[in-house]
SEFI-50110 format. One record per residue (C-alpha): x, y, z; residue in three letters. Coordinates in steps of 0.1 Angstrom, whole numbers, padded with zeros to 4 digits, always signed. Layout:
N
XYZAla;...
//
This chain:
508
+2211-1440-0300Unk;+2231-1421-0320Unk;+2215-1385-0299Unk;+2219-1403-0268Unk;+2259-1408-0280Unk;+2264-1374-0286Unk;+2244-1363-0259Unk;+2269-1379-0233Unk;+2301-1368-0260Unk;+2287-1335-0252Unk;+2289-1336-0215Unk;+2323-1353-0214Unk;+2334-1327-0235Unk;+2318-1301-0214Unk;+2333-1309-0184Unk;+2369-1310-0196Unk;+2359-1275-0203Unk;+2351-1263-0168Unk;+2379-1287-0156Unk;+2404-1268-0177Unk;+2387-1235-0167Unk;+2389-1241-0121Unk;+2422-1257-0126Unk;+2436-1222-0146Unk;+2416-1203-0118Unk;+2431-1221-0088Unk;+2468-1216-0109Unk;+2459-1179-0110Unk;+2445-1176-0078Unk;+2468-1187-0048Unk;+2441-1192-0025Unk;+2422-1221-0043Unk;+2458-1234-0055Unk;+2468-1242-0015Unk;+2458-1273+0000Unk;+2448-1266+0034Unk;+2454-1298+0055Unk;+2434-1310+0085Unk;+2438-1290+0107Unk;+2440-1259+0090Unk;+2412-1267+0073Unk;+2390-1274+0102Unk;+2403-1240+0119Unk;+2394-1221+0087Unk;+2360-1237+0080Unk;+2347-1227+0117Unk;+2361-1193+0114Unk;+2343-1187+0080Unk;+2312-1211+0080Unk;+2302-1216+0116Unk;+2313-1178+0123Unk;+2334-1185+0154Unk;+2339-1152+0173Unk;+2372-1161+0187Unk;+2397-1189+0169Unk;+2432-1199+0188Unk;+2452-1222+0163Unk;+2476-1234+0188Unk;+2505-1259+0176Unk;+2539-1271+0169Unk;+2566-1258+0149Unk;+2561-1256+0118Unk;+2529-1271+0117Unk;+2515-1242+0096Unk;+2500-1221+0125Unk;+2515-1189+0106Unk;+2501-1201+0071Unk;+2462-1206+0086Unk;+2464-1170+0099Unk;+2472-1156+0066Unk;+2448-1180+0043Unk;+2418-1167+0067Unk;+2429-1134+0069Unk;+2436-1125+0031Unk;+2405-1144+0030Unk;+2381-1118+0050Unk;+2405-1091+0031Unk;+2395-1101-0007Unk;+2368-1117-0004Unk;+2349-1097+0020Unk;+2316-1103+0041Unk;+2280-1105+0026Unk;+2259-1093+0058Unk;+2234-1121+0068Unk;+2249-1141+0037Unk;+2279-1146+0062Unk;+2317-1152+0043Unk;+2323-1159+0003Unk;+2341-1186+0012Unk;+2347-1206-0019Unk;+2325-1186-0042Unk;+2351-1168-0059Unk;+2365-1129-0054Unk;+2348-1099-0053Unk;+2369-1079-0068Unk;+2352-1043-0070Unk;+2320-1048-0045Unk;+2331-1023-0020Unk;+2306-1027+0002Unk;+2316-1063+0014Unk;+2352-1045+0021Unk;+2363-1049+0054Unk;+2392-1037+0077Unk;+2417-1055+0096Unk;+2453-1060+0116Unk;+2479-1082+0110Unk;+2499-1082+0141Unk;+2529-1101+0147Unk;+2554-1097+0178Unk;+2580-1076+0166Unk;+2584-1056+0132Unk;+2610-1079+0119Unk;+2589-1109+0120Unk;+2562-1092+0105Unk;+2585-1081+0077Unk;+2600-1109+0071Unk;+2577-1140+0083Unk;+2539-1125+0083Unk;+2535-1099+0054Unk;+2556-1118+0027Unk;+2528-1148+0031Unk;+2502-1120+0027Unk;+2516-1102+0001Unk;+2546-1096-0016Unk;+2562-1067+0003Unk;+2596-1074-0013Unk;+2611-1097+0012Unk;+2596-1132+0000Unk;+2622-1155+0007Unk;+2636-1178-0022Unk;+2621-1211-0023Unk;+2588-1202-0005Unk;+2567-1229+0004Unk;+2537-1211-0014Unk;+2527-1177-0031Unk;+2516-1150-0010Unk;+2478-1152-0008Unk;+2468-1120-0023Unk;+2479-1120-0057Unk;+2499-1083-0072Unk;+2466-1075-0093Unk;+2442-1070-0065Unk;+2462-1041-0048Unk;+2459-1007-0049Unk;+2484-0997-0026Unk;+2513-1010-0004Unk;+2522-0980+0024Unk;+2559-0988+0035Unk;+2558-0952+0067Unk;+2528-0967+0080Unk;+2520-1004+0072Unk;+2490-1004+0056Unk;+2481-1026+0026Unk;+2447-1012+0004Unk;+2428-1039-0018Unk;+2415-1024-0053Unk;+2381-1039-0033Unk;+2384-1011-0007Unk;+2397-1037+0021Unk;+2425-1023+0045Unk;+2448-1042+0062Unk;+2472-1025+0089Unk;+2503-1046+0099Unk;+2514-1042+0134Unk;+2538-1055+0157Unk;+2538-1059+0197Unk;+2568-1040+0203Unk;+2551-1005+0195Unk;+2537-1011+0227Unk;+2496-1011+0234Unk;+2490-0982+0228Unk;+2492-0985+0192Unk;+2462-1009+0195Unk;+2437-0979+0203Unk;+2417-0962+0176Unk;+2388-0972+0154Unk;+2366-1004+0148Unk;+2382-1030+0134Unk;+2363-1061+0112Unk;+2389-1089+0121Unk;+2422-1090+0137Unk;+2454-1120+0130Unk;+2481-1123+0161Unk;+2504-1142+0150Unk;+2520-1162+0184Unk;+2507-1151+0217Unk;+2503-1113+0224Unk;+2511-1093+0258Unk;+2474-1095+0280Unk;+2472-1057+0276Unk;+2475-1059+0242Unk;+2451-1085+0231Unk;+2423-1065+0257Unk;+2428-1035+0239Unk;+2423-1052+0203Unk;+2394-1068+0213Unk;+2374-1036+0221Unk;+2385-1029+0184Unk;+2365-1057+0172Unk;+2333-1053+0197Unk;+2301-1068+0182Unk;+2314-1067+0150Unk;+2301-1095+0126Unk;+2337-1114+0116Unk;+2363-1123+0144Unk;+2393-1125+0163Unk;+2420-1151+0153Unk;+2453-1159+0171Unk;+2483-1182+0159Unk;+2505-1197+0179Unk;+2525-1221+0205Unk;+2518-1222+0239Unk;+2558-1212+0247Unk;+2559-1185+0279Unk;+2577-1149+0274Unk;+2612-1149+0282Unk;+2622-1149+0317Unk;+2583-1156+0325Unk;+2589-1176+0355Unk;+2565-1207+0357Unk;+2558-1205+0321Unk;+2520-1201+0326Unk;+2510-1183+0295Unk;+2479-1162+0297Unk;+2462-1182+0268Unk;+2466-1213+0289Unk;+2456-1202+0318Unk;+2420-1180+0302Unk;+2410-1197+0271Unk;+2429-1234+0272Unk;+2415-1246+0307Unk;+2380-1229+0305Unk;+2380-1244+0268Unk;+2390-1282+0281Unk;+2361-1272+0305Unk;+2336-1267+0284Unk;+2333-1236+0298Unk;+2339-1207+0271Unk;+2315-1196+0242Unk;+2317-1191+0205Unk;+2354-1199+0211Unk;+2374-1223+0189Unk;+2404-1241+0202Unk;+2424-1260+0173Unk;+2456-1277+0177Unk;+2482-1294+0151Unk;+2514-1309+0154Unk;+2543-1312+0130Unk;+2535-1345+0121Unk;+2501-1329+0104Unk;+2521-1310+0077Unk;+2527-1328+0049Unk;+2550-1302+0040Unk;+2580-1312+0066Unk;+2609-1341+0053Unk;+2616-1364+0073Unk;+2650-1353+0079Unk;+2640-1319+0090Unk;+2618-1338+0120Unk;+2646-1363+0129Unk;+2667-1336+0140Unk;+2639-1312+0156Unk;+2634-1348+0177Unk;+2670-1350+0184Unk;+2671-1314+0204Unk;+2642-1320+0222Unk;+2643-1357+0246Unk;+2607-1376+0240Unk;+2579-1370+0270Unk;+2600-1334+0279Unk;+2573-1305+0282Unk;+2595-1285+0251Unk;+2590-1317+0228Unk;+2552-1322+0237Unk;+2549-1282+0229Unk;+2571-1278+0198Unk;+2564-1312+0178Unk;+2534-1331+0192Unk;+2517-1293+0195Unk;+2497-1303+0228Unk;+2477-1279+0246Unk;+2500-1275+0279Unk;+2522-1251+0296Unk;+2555-1247+0287Unk;+2577-1241+0316Unk;+2609-1221+0320Unk;+2624-1242+0346Unk;+2629-1273+0361Unk;+2595-1297+0365Unk;+2596-1313+0397Unk;+2575-1339+0394Unk;+2590-1351+0360Unk;+2580-1384+0362Unk;+2546-1376+0351Unk;+2533-1386+0320Unk;+2502-1376+0305Unk;+2502-1404+0281Unk;+2506-1426+0312Unk;+2495-1417+0345Unk;+2461-1398+0331Unk;+2434-1428+0326Unk;+2399-1431+0333Unk;+2389-1442+0361Unk;+2365-1467+0371Unk;+2338-1462+0392Unk;+2349-1461+0433Unk;+2341-1495+0446Unk;+2318-1494+0478Unk;+2330-1527+0497Unk;+2372-1508+0492Unk;+2384-1478+0517Unk;+2383-1445+0503Unk;+2417-1422+0505Unk;+2403-1384+0515Unk;+2433-1369+0516Unk;+2436-1329+0524Unk;+2459-1296+0519Unk;+2450-1269+0547Unk;+2454-1238+0518Unk;+2428-1211+0527Unk;+2424-1201+0488Unk;+2422-1225+0479Unk;+2415-1253+0501Unk;+2415-1288+0482Unk;+2413-1327+0482Unk;+2415-1353+0465Unk;+2395-1389+0465Unk;+2411-1419+0458Unk;+2414-1457+0463Unk;+2442-1482+0461Unk;+2439-1510+0445Unk;+2470-1536+0449Unk;+2499-1511+0441Unk;+2480-1489+0418Unk;+2471-1459+0434Unk;+2435-1442+0420Unk;+2427-1408+0418Unk;+2391-1404+0408Unk;+2379-1371+0414Unk;+2398-1336+0432Unk;+2376-1311+0456Unk;+2380-1275+0456Unk;+2366-1247+0475Unk;+2376-1212+0470Unk;+2365-1195+0500Unk;+2347-1216+0527Unk;+2355-1234+0559Unk;+2366-1272+0567Unk;+2328-1279+0575Unk;+2320-1268+0540Unk;+2340-1293+0524Unk;+2331-1324+0544Unk;+2301-1311+0529Unk;+2312-1313+0496Unk;+2325-1350+0503Unk;+2293-1362+0519Unk;+2274-1349+0485Unk;+2297-1368+0464Unk;+2301-1398+0485Unk;+2265-1398+0503Unk;+2269-1438+0515Unk;+2302-1462+0515Unk;+2303-1498+0524Unk;+2340-1493+0540Unk;+2362-1471+0561Unk;+2371-1436+0550Unk;+2410-1431+0552Unk;+2423-1396+0560Unk;+2456-1386+0548Unk;+2470-1352+0546Unk;+2495-1320+0559Unk;+2502-1331+0593Unk;+2498-1296+0605Unk;+2463-1300+0603Unk;+2473-1316+0636Unk;+2483-1289+0652Unk;+2453-1267+0673Unk;+2447-1232+0672Unk;+2440-1203+0698Unk;+2411-1196+0674Unk;+2395-1234+0678Unk;+2413-1250+0706Unk;+2407-1281+0683Unk;+2429-1298+0650Unk;+2416-1293+0617Unk;+2411-1329+0615Unk;+2393-1330+0650Unk;+2368-1305+0630Unk;+2366-1337+0598Unk;+2361-1363+0629Unk;+2334-1347+0642Unk;+2314-1338+0609Unk;+2313-1370+0599Unk;+2304-1386+0628Unk;+2268-1398+0617Unk;+2281-1409+0579Unk;+2277-1446+0576Unk;+2313-1456+0580Unk;+2338-1447+0604Unk;+2368-1425+0593Unk;+2406-1432+0604Unk;+2434-1408+0603Unk;+2461-1423+0586Unk;+2480-1386+0590Unk;+2519-1384+0603Unk;+2529-1370+0635Unk;+2551-1347+0607Unk;+2553-1340+0570Unk;+2575-1359+0550Unk;+2608-1339+0539Unk;+2600-1325+0508Unk;+2625-1339+0486Unk;+2613-1375+0500Unk;+2573-1371+0492Unk;+2586-1356+0453Unk;+2605-1389+0450Unk;+2581-1406+0464Unk;+2559-1396+0439Unk;+2577-1398+0410Unk;+2592-1431+0414Unk;+2554-1444+0417Unk;+2548-1424+0382Unk;+2564-1459+0370Unk;+2582-1480+0393Unk;+2616-1497+0386Unk;+2605-1519+0361Unk;+2588-1492+0342Unk;+2554-1502+0358Unk;+2523-1476+0363Unk;+2516-1472+0400Unk;+2496-1438+0395Unk;+2468-1436+0378Unk;+2447-1397+0379Unk;+2411-1395+0360Unk;+2417-1364+0334Unk;+2386-1346+0353Unk;+2415-1338+0385Unk;+2425-1312+0360Unk;+2439-1294+0386Unk;+2460-1317+0398Unk;+2473-1325+0365Unk;+2480-1289+0357Unk;+2500-1293+0390Unk;+2518-1323+0377Unk;+2524-1305+0345Unk;+2537-1267+0359Unk;+2551-1273+0395Unk;+2584-1263+0391Unk;+2615-1263+0417Unk;+2628-1227+0437Unk;+2663-1238+0432Unk;+2669-1250+0465Unk;+2657-1287+0460Unk;+2620-1276+0469Unk;+2593-1263+0453Unk;+2584-1226+0437Unk;+2554-1212+0456Unk;+2541-1179+0455Unk;+2520-1153+0475Unk;+2507-1130+0446Unk;+2471-1136+0440Unk;+2476-1119+0405Unk;+2502-1145+0394Unk;+2484-1175+0370Unk;+2511-1197+0394Unk;+2494-1189+0427Unk;+2470-1219+0420Unk;+2499-1246+0421Unk;+2516-1270+0446Unk;+2484-1274+0471Unk;+2471-1306+0444Unk;+2500-1321+0441Unk;+2510-1321+0476Unk;+2481-1336+0489Unk;+2486-1367+0463Unk;+2522-1370+0481Unk;+2510-1367+0512Unk;+2489-1399+0504Unk;+2514-1413+0483Unk;+2550-1408+0508Unk;+2523-1423+0533Unk;+2518-1456+0515Unk;+2549-1463+0496Unk;+2580-1439+0505Unk;+2612-1433+0488Unk;+2633-1423+0519Unk;+2672-1421+0521Unk;+2688-1452+0537Unk;+2724-1457+0535Unk;+2745-1482+0513Unk;+2758-1509+0526Unk;+2787-1511+0549Unk;+2825-1500+0535Unk;+2845-1529+0528Unk;+2870-1531+0554Unk;+2901-1505+0559Unk;+2882-1482+0534Unk;+2883-1450+0546Unk;+2853-1436+0519Unk;+2820-1422+0538Unk;+2791-1444+0526Unk;+2768-1421+0504Unk;+2731-1419+0501Unk;+2706-1438+0477Unk;+2673-1439+0475Unk;+2651-1471+0481Unk;+2615-1480+0493Unk;+2613-1486+0527Unk;
//
C-alpha cells in the first residue's frame, strides 16, 4: 500500500512539473499562448494538417482575419515543413534546422497598412501599437535580421519573409518561387495570378484573409474572389480550396459596446451589415440594390417536390448569352421557385429539352410566363419564340397555356411588385426560393439601379456583372402577372381643394 501511495504521489508531482513547464513554454512563445477561436482554428488546422492548397478566410470587420493569417504565416516561417512528414504543427520550434526553412511573402493593400497593421502581428518592427491584443507571433530571439530598406525579415532558422504591398504594382510580384504567400485583404486579380505562379507546385500554400467589400469605385460591387472562388465553392466545384468565414460575434475579444456602436452604423438586413458584422459570403455592393425587399434568411427556403397535380409556372427571359428560365408553382398567395434553368449557348428547342428532361411528365397544365417581346415574330423565323415553345411541347402529356401579356410591364411597377411580395404589408413572406437557384439569388442580392429608376445592365462580357438581371427579370414577369403592384390614384381630393392627387402603390 505504501509503495502504491508513493507511486501515485510521484506521478502527481511529475504531472505538476510538466504542467509548469508547458505553462512556461506557452508564456515564452506567443504562438503557444495565443488562443484561436473556432473559425480561426478550423482555418489554421485545414491549412497545416489537411494541407489545403488555397485558403480564403473571409470574415467580418474585427473577426480576427489578419490575426489568423499572421498566426499561420508565422507558423510556416518558424516551424517550417518537414517533407513527407508534413507541417510541424504543435510539435515545437525547429530553430536551427535549416532544411525545414521556408520562404514566404506577406502582402498588404498598401505600404502603411503593411507597416502599421500587418507587420506588428508578425514581429516587432517598432510600430507595435500600445494596447495590442497580443504579442507579435515571431519572438525577437528568433530574428536574425530585419532589412527595412527592402522589407525582408530573416529568421535564425533560415526562413525568409518578404513584406509587399499591392500599390507597388504587379511587376514587384515577379521573381523567385515561394513556399507560401499571405494576402491580407483582396488584391487585384492580376497580382494574385502573378503570385500563384510563384507558389506553383510547391508543397505549402497560398492564403487570403479579407472582407468581401468591393474596391473603391467598382460599379456593381462584385469582387473577383466572390465570382471566381466563393460562387464555385458554394456549388462544390473547387478542389483543394477552402473557404472559411467568421462574424464579429465569433470574436470573444470584442466588447459589447464596440459591437453596439457598429450595429448602429449599419441598418439591420443591409448588405454592409451582413458583410461587415455577420461576415456573410455575399457580394458587396457599390450601388443601390434594386431588390431591397429580398432577405436571404426569410426568402430562401428548401422547397418541397413539385406538386404533380398543380400547374407549373415556366417563366422565360429570352437573353442570348445566357438564356434563362425559372420553374415554380403557386400555393395560395405563396410563390415557390423550385428550379432555375440556364443555357449558355443554344436555341429555344434546346431549352425546351432541358425542361422535358427535368420534368418528363406532369399531371396539370404548364403555364408560360415571360418577356412579352417573345411574342414578336422575326424576319428569320416568321414565328414568335412562344410559338416555337408551344410547337416543341405539342406531344407533352399535358397542355401548355400562355399567360404572357401583350407588352411588358413598366420596370418600376415590376420591381415594386417583386419587392412587395418578398414580404407583404403584414410582414408575411410571399416568395420562397430554393437555395439551388444560385443565379437568381445572386441577382436579387447584386442587381443595382441605374440612377434613373431603372436597372443597371452591361453588355461588356468581361464585366462580372454581365450575367446579372436576367433571372430576376424572369421572376418579375411571373410576379407582376399574378400579383401586381401598380400606380393608382388616391381618393378624389376634397371639394374645393386645388391640390393635385399624388400616386400611391396598391394591389390591383
